[in-house]
Legacy VTK file of the C-alpha trace (Angstrom):
# vtk DataFile Version 3.0
C-alpha trace
ASCII
DATASET POLYDATA
POINTS 305 float
119.991 96.297 125.689
117.413 97.291 123.688
116.000 100.986 124.191
112.959 102.729 122.405
112.495 106.531 122.172
110.640 109.282 120.143
112.659 111.003 117.170
110.220 114.409 116.768
113.346 116.378 114.992
113.175 116.416 111.224
116.891 116.129 110.650
117.687 113.674 112.672
114.538 111.670 111.306
115.745 112.373 107.894
119.366 110.985 108.786
117.596 107.565 110.461
115.445 107.109 107.268
118.196 107.396 104.487
120.612 104.851 106.812
117.751 102.563 107.566
114.788 102.702 104.763
115.786 100.406 101.463
115.076 102.405 98.581
114.170 99.890 96.016
110.966 101.316 95.636
110.690 105.158 94.641
107.918 106.019 97.127
110.501 105.209 99.977
112.853 107.736 98.985
113.294 110.930 101.702
113.270 113.245 98.939
109.970 112.163 97.831
108.272 112.257 101.339
109.735 115.645 102.029
107.789 116.779 98.789
104.392 116.230 100.717
106.001 117.267 104.155
106.701 120.734 103.414
103.185 121.331 102.702
101.304 119.212 105.181
103.545 120.054 107.783
102.480 116.936 110.215
104.103 116.744 113.828
106.801 114.289 113.264
107.033 111.117 115.505
109.448 108.458 114.722
109.517 105.289 117.083
112.971 103.959 117.145
114.212 101.045 118.742
117.969 101.126 119.623
120.006 98.340 120.714
124.067 98.932 121.610
123.256 102.688 120.876
122.370 101.951 117.049
119.337 102.281 115.630
118.259 98.717 114.661
114.177 99.481 114.173
112.124 102.308 113.558
108.252 103.217 112.454
108.133 106.382 110.865
104.838 108.203 111.700
103.260 111.931 111.891
100.020 113.156 113.689
97.270 113.795 111.540
95.012 116.037 113.337
91.927 116.173 111.114
91.756 112.315 111.558
92.850 112.173 115.219
95.365 109.295 114.459
98.698 108.630 113.564
99.682 107.548 109.994
103.052 106.954 108.234
104.811 109.798 107.297
104.364 112.463 106.001
100.786 112.138 106.320
99.589 113.357 103.257
95.806 112.775 103.003
93.332 112.132 100.379
89.861 111.911 101.538
91.350 111.720 104.741
93.946 109.240 104.717
97.317 108.864 103.333
97.961 108.033 99.475
101.420 107.116 99.389
101.864 103.066 99.103
104.325 100.169 99.680
105.088 101.275 103.046
107.687 99.739 105.532
108.430 99.282 108.926
111.684 98.875 109.034
113.656 95.988 111.198
113.766 92.614 112.704
110.372 91.863 114.675
109.672 95.775 113.878
105.833 95.014 113.988
106.083 94.657 117.655
106.497 98.823 117.587
102.693 99.308 117.083
102.246 98.623 120.422
104.143 101.715 121.411
102.109 104.267 119.743
100.747 106.151 121.982
97.076 106.457 120.495
95.011 105.845 117.477
96.742 104.983 114.149
95.902 104.045 111.011
98.687 102.678 109.266
98.139 102.123 105.499
99.737 100.332 102.429
101.857 98.353 104.382
104.224 96.154 101.875
103.666 92.442 102.741
107.652 92.199 103.393
107.400 93.878 106.752
104.128 91.577 107.402
105.104 88.577 109.801
103.320 85.502 108.562
101.930 84.724 111.879
100.360 88.678 112.514
97.412 89.184 113.507
97.666 93.064 113.932
97.413 93.602 110.251
94.633 92.940 107.804
94.336 93.413 103.882
93.902 97.220 103.384
93.758 97.343 99.505
94.985 95.358 96.536
97.446 96.621 94.290
97.716 95.951 90.576
100.659 94.942 88.325
101.607 94.109 84.754
104.623 92.038 84.575
105.931 91.569 81.182
108.231 88.833 82.055
104.876 86.549 82.259
104.476 87.138 78.623
107.698 86.804 77.598
108.095 90.728 77.330
105.512 90.089 73.926
102.281 91.930 73.944
100.738 89.431 71.725
101.335 86.759 74.225
99.761 89.100 76.753
97.028 90.191 74.399
96.379 86.142 73.557
95.682 85.934 77.291
92.065 87.373 76.797
88.890 85.405 75.545
88.344 85.935 71.500
85.031 87.985 72.419
87.146 90.749 74.798
90.064 91.107 72.346
87.681 91.555 69.478
85.943 94.258 71.708
88.808 95.838 73.086
90.509 95.888 69.453
87.381 97.576 67.871
87.367 100.239 70.736
90.960 101.144 69.837
90.482 101.430 66.137
87.431 103.438 66.472
89.373 105.914 68.419
92.357 106.011 66.146
90.113 106.124 63.148
89.226 109.801 64.740
93.157 110.284 64.020
95.070 109.971 66.679
98.456 110.594 67.952
101.057 110.506 70.910
103.572 112.886 72.614
106.074 112.172 75.502
107.871 114.165 77.730
105.139 117.660 77.256
105.576 118.682 80.943
102.921 121.640 79.856
100.287 118.627 79.633
100.493 117.822 83.815
98.196 121.285 84.277
95.746 119.419 81.674
96.067 116.518 83.665
95.253 118.341 86.839
92.605 119.800 84.944
90.794 117.049 83.784
91.405 115.163 86.795
89.447 117.603 89.080
86.596 117.749 86.569
85.750 114.201 86.690
86.328 113.675 90.415
85.449 116.878 91.693
85.895 117.013 95.606
87.141 113.339 95.275
90.077 114.250 93.381
93.975 114.090 94.978
94.179 117.820 93.639
91.262 119.165 95.503
93.362 119.749 98.501
95.804 122.503 97.589
98.525 121.205 100.193
98.597 117.504 98.178
98.342 119.340 94.731
101.493 121.169 95.811
103.643 118.239 97.073
102.169 116.191 93.964
103.840 119.212 91.814
107.245 118.961 93.684
107.610 115.580 93.644
107.060 115.364 90.227
109.890 117.995 89.593
112.097 116.183 91.896
111.484 113.031 89.292
111.838 115.142 86.104
115.456 116.771 87.613
116.647 112.773 87.768
115.046 112.011 84.602
112.675 109.715 85.953
109.474 111.417 85.054
107.322 110.287 82.158
104.364 112.034 80.932
102.193 110.314 78.156
99.775 112.492 76.231
97.115 110.843 74.191
95.780 113.311 71.206
92.849 112.887 69.150
91.949 115.351 66.452
94.480 117.188 67.091
93.026 117.645 71.189
94.323 116.641 74.404
92.401 113.345 74.988
94.240 111.998 77.803
97.181 112.624 80.063
99.362 110.043 82.357
102.123 110.970 84.597
104.405 108.422 85.752
107.846 106.948 87.171
109.969 104.790 85.793
112.862 103.827 88.850
114.491 100.737 89.500
112.761 98.825 86.516
109.209 99.663 87.814
107.134 102.248 85.900
104.639 103.487 88.414
101.626 105.444 86.918
100.716 108.286 89.779
97.766 110.244 88.101
95.845 110.567 85.238
92.951 112.534 83.588
91.023 111.965 80.734
88.799 113.909 78.187
85.169 113.430 78.831
84.758 113.698 74.738
86.577 110.793 74.114
84.798 107.884 75.718
87.144 104.600 75.779
90.567 106.664 75.454
91.203 105.188 79.208
91.753 102.054 77.891
93.275 102.817 74.870
96.104 104.467 77.372
96.335 101.644 79.578
97.190 99.347 76.776
99.405 101.868 75.392
101.735 101.477 78.467
101.564 97.656 78.285
102.815 97.557 75.227
105.627 100.031 75.982
106.460 98.122 79.100
106.951 94.822 76.893
108.873 96.802 74.106
111.310 98.253 76.840
111.220 95.119 78.801
110.414 96.956 82.268
110.253 94.653 85.344
106.752 95.742 86.148
103.972 98.392 85.706
102.332 99.339 89.160
98.668 100.600 88.427
98.653 101.067 92.185
95.670 100.221 94.409
92.147 100.545 93.236
90.111 98.748 90.863
88.486 101.529 89.037
86.299 98.534 87.203
89.066 97.794 84.346
92.181 96.417 86.283
90.692 92.959 86.649
89.443 92.926 82.946
93.122 93.841 82.127
94.507 90.602 83.784
96.560 92.679 85.993
98.490 90.780 88.825
97.197 91.380 92.391
99.267 92.423 95.137
97.945 92.786 98.875
99.035 95.798 101.147
98.088 95.538 104.475
96.654 97.844 107.185
96.982 97.959 111.014
94.879 100.405 113.242
93.475 100.567 116.296
90.862 103.198 115.651
88.169 104.252 113.255
89.295 106.745 111.073
87.096 110.180 110.345
87.522 111.991 107.187
88.832 115.952 107.253
LINES 1 306
305 0 1 2 3 4 5 6 7 8 9 10 11 12 13 14 15 16 17 18 19 20 21 22 23 24 25 26 27 28 29 30 31 32 33 34 35 36 37 38 39 40 41 42 43 44 45 46 47 48 49 50 51 52 53 54 55 56 57 58 59 60 61 62 63 64 65 66 67 68 69 70 71 72 73 74 75 76 77 78 79 80 81 82 83 84 85 86 87 88 89 90 91 92 93 94 95 96 97 98 99 100 101 102 103 104 105 106 107 108 109 110 111 112 113 114 115 116 117 118 119 120 121 122 123 124 125 126 127 128 129 130 131 132 133 134 135 136 137 138 139 140 141 142 143 144 145 146 147 148 149 150 151 152 153 154 155 156 157 158 159 160 161 162 163 164 165 166 167 168 169 170 171 172 173 174 175 176 177 178 179 180 181 182 183 184 185 186 187 188 189 190 191 192 193 194 195 196 197 198 199 200 201 202 203 204 205 206 207 208 209 210 211 212 213 214 215 216 217 218 219 220 221 222 223 224 225 226 227 228 229 230 231 232 233 234 235 236 237 238 239 240 241 242 243 244 245 246 247 248 249 250 251 252 253 254 255 256 257 258 259 260 261 262 263 264 265 266 267 268 269 270 271 272 273 274 275 276 277 278 279 280 281 282 283 284 285 286 287 288 289 290 291 292 293 294 295 296 297 298 299 300 301 302 303 304
């Protein structure tokens, strides 16, 4: 007989997560989620379906007070909505657990793998963008040849104009993370991820976790001896996920140089894919990235904090 109950205890929630949640995606590691939970402290509300005394299906939620809704655990918010991608509702026919949520909910960035083909409860939330080196035989030249002649010439000229100013790269320089945060805040102001100190602390703790496991990648572009751009990412299970970045406004065009550098590196190191996350930002389609829809389940309008 199937039974549905709610788990609010962190220790029990962690045990459920570790036993049931697939971990091929780095953001679905319990330790990553805890980095943000320790700073946002949202009330835990895990809905669990059991059969024969064993948990088979679960929907891990948190209550986000300022938005007045339930969201995927840990409820880390940016502009009032959660940030971590490729969320999962775990178990057979797990989507039915949405019917048991006791209030408004805004469940974002659901992976396609947990959405039934005939589901009417979920719509496309946003589109994620991937670079898959294997599509081009792990050959950057093949990738570059996929652009029109005009686009190749324009991008090549932009890169060369910056390189002519004297350019170098450095890797793994953890002190550059502070520069990345500062540049991101300078550019985006209150729209920056890091404008909320809770998010900033959770993000920093997550990067420390990645560094401790040898997964963290910090890539710094230097032009004329100055830090012109910094990207932070994580390489896990063959996927290189770019988490955040910052650029120096005195070096226009440096973002294209940085993104091209990541793509070239993914080909050389034969990575499975680069995940550039959701959000178009006007350049991802131009770079011929593969689109991956992520889904939304919600039953109420959500207000920003």
